[in-house]
N, CA, C and O atoms as a GROMACS GRO file, in nm:
protein
  552
    1MET      N    1   0.223   3.187   1.582
    1MET     CA    2   0.338   3.200   1.496
    1MET      C    3   0.441   3.288   1.566
    1MET      O    4   0.409   3.394   1.619
    2THR      N    5   0.566   3.240   1.564
    2THR     CA    6   0.671   3.315   1.632
    2THR      C    7   0.729   3.422   1.537
    2THR      O    8   0.703   3.420   1.417
    3ASP      N    9   0.807   3.512   1.594
    3ASP     CA   10   0.873   3.616   1.514
    3ASP      C   11   0.971   3.554   1.415
    3ASP      O   12   0.985   3.600   1.302
    4GLN      N   13   1.039   3.448   1.460
    4GLN     CA   14   1.135   3.381   1.372
    4GLN      C   15   1.064   3.319   1.251
    4GLN      O   16   1.112   3.327   1.138
    5GLN      N   17   0.947   3.258   1.276
    5GLN     CA   18   0.871   3.198   1.166
    5GLN      C   19   0.822   3.305   1.069
    5GLN      O   20   0.828   3.285   0.947
    6SER      N   21   0.775   3.416   1.121
    6SER     CA   22   0.727   3.522   1.032
    6SER      C   23   0.842   3.581   0.948
    6SER      O   24   0.823   3.615   0.832
    7THR      N   25   0.959   3.592   1.008
    7THR     CA   26   1.076   3.639   0.933
    7THR      C   27   1.113   3.540   0.824
    7THR      O   28   1.145   3.579   0.712
    8GLN      N   29   1.108   3.410   0.857
    8GLN     CA   30   1.138   3.306   0.758
    8GLN      C   31   1.039   3.310   0.642
    8GLN      O   32   1.077   3.298   0.526
    9ILE      N   33   0.911   3.328   0.675
    9ILE     CA   34   0.808   3.335   0.572
    9ILE      C   35   0.835   3.452   0.478
    9ILE      O   36   0.830   3.438   0.356
   10THR      N   37   0.864   3.568   0.535
   10THR     CA   38   0.891   3.688   0.455
   10THR      C   39   1.012   3.666   0.364
   10THR      O   40   1.007   3.698   0.246
   11ASN      N   41   1.120   3.613   0.420
   11ASN     CA   42   1.242   3.592   0.342
   11ASN      C   43   1.220   3.489   0.231
   11ASN      O   44   1.263   3.509   0.117
   12MET      N   45   1.153   3.380   0.264
   12MET     CA   46   1.131   3.275   0.164
   12MET      C   47   1.036   3.322   0.055
   12MET      O   48   1.055   3.289  -0.063
   13ARG      N   49   0.933   3.398   0.093
   13ARG     CA   50   0.837   3.447  -0.006
   13ARG      C   51   0.904   3.546  -0.101
   13ARG      O   52   0.877   3.545  -0.221
   14GLU      N   53   0.989   3.631  -0.047
   14GLU     CA   54   1.060   3.727  -0.131
   14GLU      C   55   1.161   3.658  -0.222
   14GLU      O   56   1.198   3.711  -0.327
   15SER      N   57   1.206   3.538  -0.182
   15SER     CA   58   1.298   3.461  -0.266
   15SER      C   59   1.225   3.383  -0.374
   15SER      O   60   1.288   3.323  -0.462
   16GLY      N   61   1.091   3.384  -0.369
   16GLY     CA   62   1.013   3.319  -0.474
   16GLY      C   63   0.954   3.185  -0.437
   16GLY      O   64   0.900   3.117  -0.525
   17PHE      N   65   0.960   3.144  -0.312
   17PHE     CA   66   0.903   3.017  -0.270
   17PHE      C   67   0.752   3.024  -0.264
   17PHE      O   68   0.695   3.130  -0.234
   18GLY      N   69   0.685   2.912  -0.292
   18GLY     CA   70   0.540   2.904  -0.285
   18GLY      C   71   0.491   2.877  -0.144
   18GLY      O   72   0.570   2.846  -0.055
   19TYR      N   73   0.360   2.890  -0.124
   19TYR     CA   74   0.300   2.871   0.009
   19TYR      C   75   0.326   2.730   0.064
   19TYR      O   76   0.364   2.716   0.180
   20SER      N   77   0.307   2.629  -0.019
   20SER     CA   78   0.326   2.490   0.027
   20SER      C   79   0.469   2.463   0.067
   20SER      O   80   0.494   2.399   0.169
   21THR      N   81   0.562   2.510  -0.012
   21THR     CA   82   0.704   2.488   0.018
   21THR      C   83   0.742   2.555   0.149
   21THR      O   84   0.811   2.496   0.232
   22ILE      N   85   0.695   2.677   0.168
   22ILE     CA   86   0.723   2.750   0.292
   22ILE      C   87   0.660   2.677   0.411
   22ILE      O   88   0.725   2.659   0.514
   23ALA      N   89   0.535   2.637   0.396
   23ALA     CA   90   0.464   2.569   0.505
   23ALA      C   91   0.535   2.440   0.544
   23ALA      O   92   0.548   2.410   0.663
   24ASN      N   93   0.580   2.363   0.446
   24ASN     CA   94   0.650   2.237   0.476
   24ASN      C   95   0.784   2.261   0.543
   24ASN      O   96   0.822   2.185   0.632
   25GLN      N   97   0.856   2.364   0.503
   25GLN     CA   98   0.986   2.394   0.562
   25GLN      C   99   0.974   2.443   0.706
   25GLN      O  100   1.054   2.406   0.792
   26ILE      N  101   0.875   2.525   0.730
   26ILE     CA  102   0.862   2.587   0.862
   26ILE      C  103   0.781   2.500   0.958
   26ILE      O  104   0.800   2.506   1.080
   27GLY      N  105   0.691   2.419   0.904
   27GLY     CA  106   0.609   2.332   0.988
   27GLY      C  107   0.477   2.395   1.028
   27GLY      O  108   0.424   2.366   1.135
   28LEU      N  109   0.425   2.481   0.943
   28LEU     CA  110   0.295   2.544   0.967
   28LEU      C  111   0.197   2.500   0.859
   28LEU      O  112   0.239   2.456   0.753
   29PRO      N  113   0.066   2.512   0.886
   29PRO     CA  114  -0.031   2.482   0.781
   29PRO      C  115  -0.019   2.581   0.665
   29PRO      O  116   0.016   2.697   0.684
   30LYS      N  117  -0.049   2.532   0.546
   30LYS     CA  118  -0.040   2.616   0.426
   30LYS      C  119  -0.130   2.738   0.438
   30LYS      O  120  -0.091   2.848   0.400
   31GLU      N  121  -0.250   2.721   0.491
   31GLU     CA  122  -0.345   2.832   0.504
   31GLU      C  123  -0.293   2.940   0.598
   31GLU      O  124  -0.320   3.059   0.579
   32CYS      N  125  -0.219   2.900   0.700
   32CYS     CA  126  -0.161   2.996   0.793
   32CYS      C  127  -0.056   3.082   0.721
   32CYS      O  128  -0.052   3.204   0.739
   33VAL      N  129   0.027   3.018   0.640
   33VAL     CA  130   0.128   3.090   0.564
   33VAL      C  131   0.062   3.183   0.463
   33VAL      O  132   0.102   3.298   0.447
   34LYS      N  133  -0.040   3.131   0.396
   34LYS     CA  134  -0.112   3.209   0.295
   34LYS      C  135  -0.176   3.333   0.359
   34LYS      O  136  -0.168   3.443   0.304
   35SER      N  137  -0.237   3.314   0.474
   35SER     CA  138  -0.302   3.424   0.545
   35SER      C  139  -0.200   3.530   0.587
   35SER      O  140  -0.224   3.650   0.571
   36TYR      N  141  -0.087   3.486   0.639
   36TYR     CA  142   0.018   3.579   0.679
   36TYR      C  143   0.067   3.661   0.559
   36TYR      O  144   0.085   3.782   0.568
   37CYS      N  145   0.087   3.592   0.447
   37CYS     CA  146   0.135   3.660   0.325
   37CYS      C  147   0.033   3.762   0.274
   37CYS      O  148   0.070   3.871   0.229
   38ARG      N  149  -0.096   3.727   0.282
   38ARG     CA  150  -0.200   3.821   0.238
   38ARG      C  151  -0.202   3.946   0.325
   38ARG      O  152  -0.213   4.057   0.273
   39THR      N  153  -0.191   3.928   0.455
   39THR     CA  154  -0.200   4.043   0.547
   39THR      C  155  -0.074   4.130   0.542
   39THR      O  156  -0.079   4.247   0.580
   40HIS      N  157   0.038   4.074   0.497
   40HIS     CA  158   0.163   4.150   0.493
   40HIS      C  159   0.207   4.186   0.352
   40HIS      O  160   0.322   4.223   0.330
   41GLY      N  161   0.116   4.175   0.255
   41GLY     CA  162   0.145   4.217   0.118
   41GLY      C  163   0.249   4.132   0.046
   41GLY      O  164   0.325   4.183  -0.036
   42LEU      N  165   0.251   4.003   0.076
   42LEU     CA  166   0.348   3.914   0.014
   42LEU      C  167   0.282   3.818  -0.086
   42LEU      O  168   0.330   3.708  -0.110
   43THR      N  169   0.170   3.862  -0.143
   43THR     CA  170   0.099   3.776  -0.238
   43THR      C  171   0.157   3.792  -0.377
   43THR      O  172   0.253   3.868  -0.397
   44GLY      N  173   0.100   3.723  -0.470
   44GLY     CA  174   0.148   3.729  -0.608
   44GLY      C  175   0.201   3.594  -0.651
   44GLY      O  176   0.201   3.498  -0.575
   45ARG      N  177   0.244   3.588  -0.774
   45ARG     CA  178   0.294   3.462  -0.829
   45ARG      C  179   0.434   3.434  -0.778
   45ARG      O  180   0.514   3.525  -0.754
   46ARG      N  181   0.462   3.306  -0.764
   46ARG     CA  182   0.596   3.272  -0.720
   46ARG      C  183   0.690   3.281  -0.840
   46ARG      O  184   0.646   3.269  -0.954
   47SER      N  185   0.814   3.301  -0.814
   47SER     CA  186   0.914   3.323  -0.918
   47SER      C  187   0.923   3.204  -1.012
   47SER      O  188   0.924   3.089  -0.967
   48SER      N  189   0.929   3.231  -1.142
   48SER     CA  190   0.939   3.123  -1.239
   48SER      C  191   1.077   3.058  -1.237
   48SER      O  192   1.092   2.944  -1.282
   49SER      N  193   1.176   3.127  -1.186
   49SER     CA  194   1.311   3.071  -1.180
   49SER      C  195   1.331   2.982  -1.059
   49SER      O  196   1.432   2.913  -1.048
   50HIS      N  197   1.234   2.984  -0.967
   50HIS     CA  198   1.245   2.903  -0.846
   50HIS      C  199   1.225   2.755  -0.876
   50HIS      O  200   1.133   2.718  -0.950
   51VAL      N  201   1.311   2.672  -0.820
   51VAL     CA  202   1.299   2.527  -0.835
   51VAL      C  203   1.296   2.468  -0.696
   51VAL      O  204   1.376   2.506  -0.611
   52ASP      N  205   1.202   2.375  -0.671
   52ASP     CA  206   1.188   2.317  -0.539
   52ASP      C  207   1.314   2.241  -0.494
   52ASP      O  208   1.328   2.215  -0.375
   53LYS      N  209   1.403   2.206  -0.584
   53LYS     CA  210   1.524   2.134  -0.547
   53LYS      C  211   1.615   2.218  -0.459
   53LYS      O  212   1.704   2.164  -0.393
   54GLU      N  213   1.596   2.351  -0.459
   54GLU     CA  214   1.677   2.437  -0.374
   54GLU      C  215   1.650   2.408  -0.227
   54GLU      O  216   1.738   2.428  -0.143
   55VAL      N  217   1.531   2.362  -0.195
   55VAL     CA  218   1.494   2.334  -0.058
   55VAL      C  219   1.555   2.203  -0.012
   55VAL      O  220   1.577   2.184   0.107
   56GLY      N  221   1.584   2.115  -0.103
   56GLY     CA  222   1.637   1.983  -0.072
   56GLY      C  223   1.588   1.886  -0.178
   56GLY      O  224   1.537   1.928  -0.282
   57ASN      N  225   1.603   1.760  -0.152
   57ASN     CA  226   1.560   1.659  -0.248
   57ASN      C  227   1.413   1.630  -0.225
   57ASN      O  228   1.378   1.526  -0.169
   58ASN      N  229   1.327   1.720  -0.269
   58ASN     CA  230   1.183   1.709  -0.244
   58ASN      C  231   1.103   1.685  -0.370
   58ASN      O  232   0.983   1.711  -0.372
   59THR      N  233   1.167   1.635  -0.476
   59THR     CA  234   1.094   1.610  -0.598
   59THR      C  235   1.111   1.465  -0.642
   59THR      O  236   1.210   1.399  -0.611
   60CYS      N  237   1.012   1.417  -0.714
   60CYS     CA  238   1.013   1.280  -0.767
   60CYS      C  239   1.127   1.267  -0.868
   60CYS      O  240   1.148   1.357  -0.949
   61ARG      N  241   1.200   1.156  -0.863
   61ARG     CA  242   1.312   1.134  -0.954
   61ARG      C  243   1.267   1.118  -1.099
   61ARG      O  244   1.346   1.140  -1.191
   62THR      N  245   1.142   1.080  -1.120
   62THR     CA  246   1.093   1.055  -1.254
   62THR      C  247   1.020   1.175  -1.313
   62THR      O  248   1.058   1.224  -1.420
   63CYS      N  249   0.917   1.223  -1.244
   63CYS     CA  250   0.831   1.327  -1.304
   63CYS      C  251   0.858   1.466  -1.248
   63CYS      O  252   0.812   1.564  -1.306
   64GLY      N  253   0.931   1.478  -1.137
   64GLY     CA  254   0.964   1.609  -1.081
   64GLY      C  255   0.858   1.669  -0.991
   64GLY      O  256   0.871   1.784  -0.949
   65ARG      N  257   0.752   1.592  -0.960
   65ARG     CA  258   0.648   1.644  -0.869
   65ARG      C  259   0.705   1.664  -0.729
   65ARG      O  260   0.799   1.596  -0.689
   66TYR      N  261   0.646   1.758  -0.657
   66TYR     CA  262   0.687   1.785  -0.519
   66TYR      C  263   0.644   1.669  -0.430
   66TYR      O  264   0.532   1.618  -0.444
   67LEU      N  265   0.731   1.626  -0.339
   67LEU     CA  266   0.701   1.516  -0.247
   67LEU      C  267   0.686   1.568  -0.105
   67LEU      O  268   0.764   1.652  -0.060
   68GLN      N  269   0.586   1.517  -0.035
   68GLN     CA  270   0.571   1.551   0.106
   68GLN      C  271   0.627   1.436   0.188
   68GLN      O  272   0.579   1.323   0.179
   69HIS      N  273   0.728   1.466   0.268
   69HIS     CA  274   0.792   1.364   0.349
   69HIS      C  275   0.727   1.358   0.486
   69HIS      O  276   0.684   1.460   0.540
   70THR      N  277   0.720   1.238   0.542
   70THR     CA  278   0.667   1.219   0.676
   70THR      C  279   0.783   1.230   0.775
   70THR      O  280   0.882   1.159   0.761
   71PRO      N  281   0.772   1.318   0.875
   71PRO     CA  282   0.881   1.333   0.971
   71PRO      C  283   0.911   1.202   1.042
   71PRO      O  284   0.819   1.129   1.081
   72GLY      N  285   1.038   1.171   1.059
   72GLY     CA  286   1.079   1.049   1.127
   72GLY      C  287   1.084   0.927   1.036
   72GLY      O  288   1.124   0.820   1.080
   73LYS      N  289   1.044   0.941   0.911
   73LYS     CA  290   1.045   0.829   0.815
   73LYS      C  291   1.154   0.854   0.711
   73LYS      O  292   1.207   0.965   0.700
   74ARG      N  293   1.185   0.751   0.635
   74ARG     CA  294   1.282   0.764   0.528
   74ARG      C  295   1.226   0.857   0.420
   74ARG      O  296   1.106   0.855   0.392
   75LYS      N  297   1.311   0.937   0.360
   75LYS     CA  298   1.267   1.032   0.257
   75LYS      C  299   1.221   0.957   0.133
   75LYS      O  300   1.283   0.860   0.091
   76LYS      N  301   1.110   1.004   0.075
   76LYS     CA  302   1.057   0.946  -0.048
   76LYS      C  303   1.143   0.988  -0.166
   76LYS      O  304   1.204   1.095  -0.165
   77GLN      N  305   1.149   0.902  -0.267
   77GLN     CA  306   1.221   0.935  -0.389
   77GLN      C  307   1.126   0.944  -0.508
   77GLN      O  308   1.159   1.006  -0.609
   78TYR      N  309   1.009   0.880  -0.496
   78TYR     CA  310   0.914   0.875  -0.606
   78TYR      C  311   0.775   0.911  -0.554
   78TYR      O  312   0.744   0.887  -0.437
   79CYS      N  313   0.692   0.970  -0.641
   79CYS     CA  314   0.558   1.010  -0.599
   79CYS      C  315   0.459   0.892  -0.607
   79CYS      O  316   0.355   0.896  -0.542
   80SER      N  317   0.491   0.788  -0.685
   80SER     CA  318   0.400   0.675  -0.698
   80SER      C  319   0.478   0.551  -0.741
   80SER      O  320   0.595   0.559  -0.779
   81ASP      N  321   0.412   0.435  -0.733
   81ASP     CA  322   0.473   0.311  -0.778
   81ASP      C  323   0.501   0.315  -0.928
   81ASP      O  324   0.600   0.258  -0.975
   82ALA      N  325   0.414   0.380  -1.003
   82ALA     CA  326   0.433   0.390  -1.148
   82ALA      C  327   0.563   0.465  -1.180
   82ALA      O  328   0.640   0.423  -1.266
   83CYS      N  329   0.587   0.576  -1.111
   83CYS     CA  330   0.711   0.652  -1.133
   83CYS      C  331   0.833   0.570  -1.090
   83CYS      O  332   0.936   0.574  -1.156
   84ARG      N  333   0.821   0.498  -0.980
   84ARG     CA  334   0.932   0.414  -0.933
   84ARG      C  335   0.967   0.308  -1.036
   84ARG      O  336   1.084   0.287  -1.067
   85MET      N  337   0.865   0.240  -1.089
   85MET     CA  338   0.888   0.136  -1.189
   85MET      C  339   0.943   0.195  -1.319
   85MET      O  340   1.030   0.134  -1.382
   86ASP      N  341   0.895   0.312  -1.359
   86ASP     CA  342   0.948   0.378  -1.479
   86ASP      C  343   1.097   0.406  -1.464
   86ASP      O  344   1.175   0.382  -1.557
   87TRP      N  345   1.136   0.458  -1.347
   87TRP     CA  346   1.277   0.488  -1.325
   87TRP      C  347   1.361   0.360  -1.327
   87TRP      O  348   1.466   0.356  -1.392
   88TRP      N  349   1.316   0.257  -1.257
   88TRP     CA  350   1.392   0.132  -1.250
   88TRP      C  351   1.406   0.069  -1.388
   88TRP      O  352   1.512   0.017  -1.422
   89ASN      N  353   1.299   0.074  -1.468
   89ASN     CA  354   1.305   0.016  -1.602
   89ASN      C  355   1.396   0.096  -1.695
   89ASN      O  356   1.459   0.039  -1.784
   90ALA      N  357   1.403   0.226  -1.676
   90ALA     CA  358   1.486   0.310  -1.760
   90ALA      C  359   1.633   0.308  -1.718
   90ALA      O  360   1.720   0.344  -1.797
   91HIS      N  361   1.662   0.267  -1.595
   91HIS     CA  362   1.800   0.270  -1.542
   91HIS      C  363   1.842   0.133  -1.490
   91HIS      O  364   1.892   0.123  -1.378
   92GLN      N  365   1.823   0.030  -1.568
   92GLN     CA  366   1.856  -0.105  -1.521
   92GLN      C  367   2.005  -0.125  -1.498
   92GLN      O  368   2.044  -0.213  -1.422
   93ASP      N  369   2.088  -0.045  -1.562
   93ASP     CA  370   2.232  -0.056  -1.541
   93ASP      C  371   2.272  -0.008  -1.401
   93ASP      O  372   2.380  -0.044  -1.353
   94LYS      N  373   2.190   0.072  -1.337
   94LYS     CA  374   2.221   0.124  -1.203
   94LYS      C  375   2.166   0.035  -1.092
   94LYS      O  376   2.196   0.057  -0.974
   95VAL      N  377   2.086  -0.065  -1.128
   95VAL     CA  378   2.027  -0.155  -1.030
   95VAL      C  379   2.132  -0.258  -0.989
   95VAL      O  380   2.190  -0.325  -1.075
   96LYS      N  381   2.157  -0.270  -0.860
   96LYS     CA  382   2.255  -0.366  -0.811
   96LYS      C  383   2.185  -0.497  -0.781
   96LYS      O  384   2.116  -0.511  -0.680
   97ARG      N  385   2.204  -0.593  -0.869
   97ARG     CA  386   2.141  -0.724  -0.853
   97ARG      C  387   2.237  -0.815  -0.778
   97ARG      O  388   2.346  -0.846  -0.828
   98LYS      N  389   2.197  -0.858  -0.661
   98LYS     CA  390   2.283  -0.940  -0.577
   98LYS      C  391   2.232  -1.082  -0.559
   98LYS      O  392   2.305  -1.168  -0.510
   99ALA      N  393   2.109  -1.108  -0.599
   99ALA     CA  394   2.046  -1.237  -0.568
   99ALA      C  395   2.057  -1.336  -0.683
   99ALA      O  396   1.956  -1.392  -0.726
  100TYR      N  397   2.178  -1.359  -0.733
  100TYR     CA  398   2.198  -1.461  -0.836
  100TYR      C  399   2.238  -1.591  -0.768
  100TYR      O  400   2.323  -1.592  -0.679
  101TYR      N  401   2.177  -1.701  -0.810
  101TYR     CA  402   2.206  -1.832  -0.753
  101TYR      C  403   2.240  -1.929  -0.866
  101TYR      O  404   2.181  -1.922  -0.974
  102SER      N  405   2.334  -2.020  -0.842
  102SER     CA  406   2.372  -2.121  -0.940
  102SER      C  407   2.324  -2.258  -0.894
  102SER      O  408   2.336  -2.293  -0.776
  103PHE      N  409   2.269  -2.335  -0.988
  103PHE     CA  410   2.215  -2.467  -0.957
  103PHE      C  411   2.251  -2.566  -1.066
  103PHE      O  412   2.300  -2.530  -1.173
  104THR      N  413   2.226  -2.693  -1.035
  104THR     CA  414   2.233  -2.799  -1.135
  104THR      C  415   2.093  -2.857  -1.145
  104THR      O  416   2.032  -2.892  -1.044
  105CYS      N  417   2.042  -2.868  -1.268
  105CYS     CA  418   1.907  -2.917  -1.291
  105CYS      C  419   1.895  -3.062  -1.245
  105CYS      O  420   1.982  -3.144  -1.276
  106ALA      N  421   1.790  -3.094  -1.171
  106ALA     CA  422   1.768  -3.229  -1.119
  106ALA      C  423   1.730  -3.326  -1.229
  106ALA      O  424   1.743  -3.447  -1.210
  107GLU      N  425   1.683  -3.280  -1.342
  107GLU     CA  426   1.640  -3.367  -1.452
  107GLU      C  427   1.751  -3.389  -1.555
  107GLU      O  428   1.786  -3.503  -1.584
  108CYS      N  429   1.805  -3.281  -1.610
  108CYS     CA  430   1.902  -3.295  -1.720
  108CYS      C  431   2.047  -3.278  -1.676
  108CYS      O  432   2.138  -3.310  -1.754
  109GLY      N  433   2.073  -3.230  -1.555
  109GLY     CA  434   2.209  -3.214  -1.506
  109GLY      C  435   2.280  -3.088  -1.555
  109GLY      O  436   2.398  -3.068  -1.526
  110LYS      N  437   2.210  -3.004  -1.628
  110LYS     CA  438   2.268  -2.880  -1.682
  110LYS      C  439   2.284  -2.777  -1.569
  110LYS      O  440   2.198  -2.768  -1.481
  111THR      N  441   2.393  -2.700  -1.572
  111THR     CA  442   2.415  -2.595  -1.474
  111THR      C  443   2.344  -2.469  -1.524
  111THR      O  444   2.356  -2.433  -1.641
  112PHE      N  445   2.271  -2.401  -1.434
  112PHE     CA  446   2.199  -2.279  -1.471
  112PHE      C  447   2.201  -2.183  -1.354
  112PHE      O  448   2.229  -2.222  -1.240
  113SER      N  449   2.171  -2.056  -1.381
  113SER     CA  450   2.164  -1.957  -1.274
  113SER      C  451   2.023  -1.898  -1.270
  113SER      O  452   1.952  -1.895  -1.371
  114SER      N  453   1.987  -1.853  -1.152
  114SER     CA  454   1.853  -1.798  -1.130
  114SER      C  455   1.866  -1.669  -1.051
  114SER      O  456   1.950  -1.659  -0.961
  115TYR      N  457   1.784  -1.572  -1.084
  115TYR     CA  458   1.784  -1.446  -1.009
  115TYR      C  459   1.665  -1.442  -0.916
  115TYR      O  460   1.550  -1.452  -0.960
  116GLY      N  461   1.691  -1.427  -0.788
  116GLY     CA  462   1.586  -1.404  -0.690
  116GLY      C  463   1.514  -1.527  -0.638
  116GLY      O  464   1.427  -1.513  -0.553
  117ASN      N  465   1.546  -1.646  -0.686
  117ASN     CA  466   1.479  -1.767  -0.640
  117ASN      C  467   1.585  -1.867  -0.597
  117ASN      O  468   1.649  -1.930  -0.681
  118ALA      N  469   1.604  -1.881  -0.467
  118ALA     CA  470   1.708  -1.968  -0.414
  118ALA      C  471   1.663  -2.113  -0.404
  118ALA      O  472   1.741  -2.198  -0.361
  119LYS      N  473   1.538  -2.144  -0.443
  119LYS     CA  474   1.485  -2.279  -0.426
  119LYS      C  475   1.454  -2.350  -0.557
  119LYS      O  476   1.383  -2.451  -0.557
  120ARG      N  477   1.505  -2.300  -0.669
  120ARG     CA  478   1.478  -2.365  -0.796
  120ARG      C  479   1.545  -2.501  -0.804
  120ARG      O  480   1.653  -2.521  -0.749
  121VAL      N  481   1.479  -2.593  -0.872
  121VAL     CA  482   1.530  -2.728  -0.886
  121VAL      C  483   1.557  -2.762  -1.033
  121VAL      O  484   1.652  -2.833  -1.064
  122TYR      N  485   1.473  -2.710  -1.121
  122TYR     CA  486   1.482  -2.742  -1.264
  122TYR      C  487   1.521  -2.618  -1.344
  122TYR      O  488   1.490  -2.506  -1.305
  123CYS      N  489   1.591  -2.641  -1.456
  123CYS     CA  490   1.636  -2.530  -1.539
  123CYS      C  491   1.523  -2.473  -1.624
  123CYS      O  492   1.530  -2.358  -1.666
  124SER      N  493   1.420  -2.553  -1.651
  124SER     CA  494   1.311  -2.505  -1.735
  124SER      C  495   1.182  -2.578  -1.700
  124SER      O  496   1.182  -2.675  -1.624
  125HIS      N  497   1.074  -2.529  -1.756
  125HIS     CA  498   0.944  -2.591  -1.733
  125HIS      C  499   0.940  -2.731  -1.796
  125HIS      O  500   0.880  -2.823  -1.740
  126SER      N  501   1.004  -2.747  -1.910
  126SER     CA  502   1.003  -2.878  -1.977
  126SER      C  503   1.075  -2.983  -1.892
  126SER      O  504   1.031  -3.098  -1.887
  127CYS      N  505   1.184  -2.946  -1.825
  127CYS     CA  506   1.252  -3.041  -1.735
  127CYS      C  507   1.164  -3.077  -1.616
  127CYS      O  508   1.162  -3.192  -1.572
  128TYR      N  509   1.092  -2.981  -1.566
  128TYR     CA  510   0.999  -3.006  -1.455
  128TYR      C  511   0.892  -3.106  -1.498
  128TYR      O  512   0.862  -3.200  -1.425
  129ILE      N  513   0.834  -3.086  -1.617
  129ILE     CA  514   0.729  -3.175  -1.667
  129ILE      C  515   0.784  -3.316  -1.688
  129ILE      O  516   0.720  -3.414  -1.652
  130LYS      N  517   0.903  -3.326  -1.747
  130LYS     CA  518   0.965  -3.457  -1.767
  130LYS      C  519   0.985  -3.529  -1.634
  130LYS      O  520   0.952  -3.647  -1.622
  131ALA      N  521   1.039  -3.458  -1.536
  131ALA     CA  522   1.066  -3.519  -1.406
  131ALA      C  523   0.937  -3.561  -1.335
  131ALA      O  524   0.932  -3.668  -1.274
  132ARG      N  525   0.838  -3.480  -1.344
  132ARG     CA  526   0.714  -3.509  -1.272
  132ARG      C  527   0.636  -3.623  -1.336
  132ARG      O  528   0.590  -3.713  -1.265
  133PHE      N  529   0.620  -3.620  -1.466
  133PHE     CA  530   0.534  -3.718  -1.530
  133PHE      C  531   0.606  -3.846  -1.570
  133PHE      O  532   0.541  -3.947  -1.594
  134SER      N  533   0.738  -3.844  -1.576
  134SER     CA  534   0.809  -3.969  -1.605
  134SER      C  535   0.805  -4.062  -1.485
  134SER      O  536   0.813  -4.183  -1.501
  135LYS      N  537   0.793  -4.008  -1.363
  135LYS     CA  538   0.784  -4.089  -1.242
  135LYS      C  539   0.649  -4.159  -1.235
  135LYS      O  540   0.641  -4.271  -1.183
  136ARG      N  541   0.545  -4.097  -1.286
  136ARG     CA  542   0.411  -4.158  -1.284
  136ARG      C  543   0.404  -4.281  -1.374
  136ARG      O  544   0.339  -4.381  -1.341
  137GLU      N  545   0.471  -4.272  -1.487
  137GLU     CA  546   0.466  -4.381  -1.584
  137GLU      C  547   0.540  -4.503  -1.532
  137GLU      O  548   0.505  -4.615  -1.570
  138LYS      N  549   0.639  -4.485  -1.449
  138LYS     CA  550   0.719  -4.598  -1.400
  138LYS      C  551   0.652  -4.674  -1.292
  138LYS      O  552   0.707  -4.771  -1.241
   0.00000   0.00000   0.00000
């Protein structure tokens, strides 16, 4: 551990940061930070006024859990798929839907639009059934 890292640990701990937050910011193992704090009298509870958002965007958008980011990868926004789906379902007005397609039904000739499927042929299941089984009878 360098002198700069030990100074950062001391300053962050006195500001109320927890061991994990300090370890992630500095790039040291949590146990190393914890050990340093114990030997230098920096133990105790972290400040209740401290919020991990001060460090950056390191919390889940839905539940607020702390996120561990992988260096060199895109930053995570959600802690799990369940939280991601909860957020998307609660904020559908913020979702930018770009994959709308317009078609004409091959059976009834009605114009319809479809989201996310550029290969649709029929406007409904009933038109599909009519088209498929009416050809067999002929």
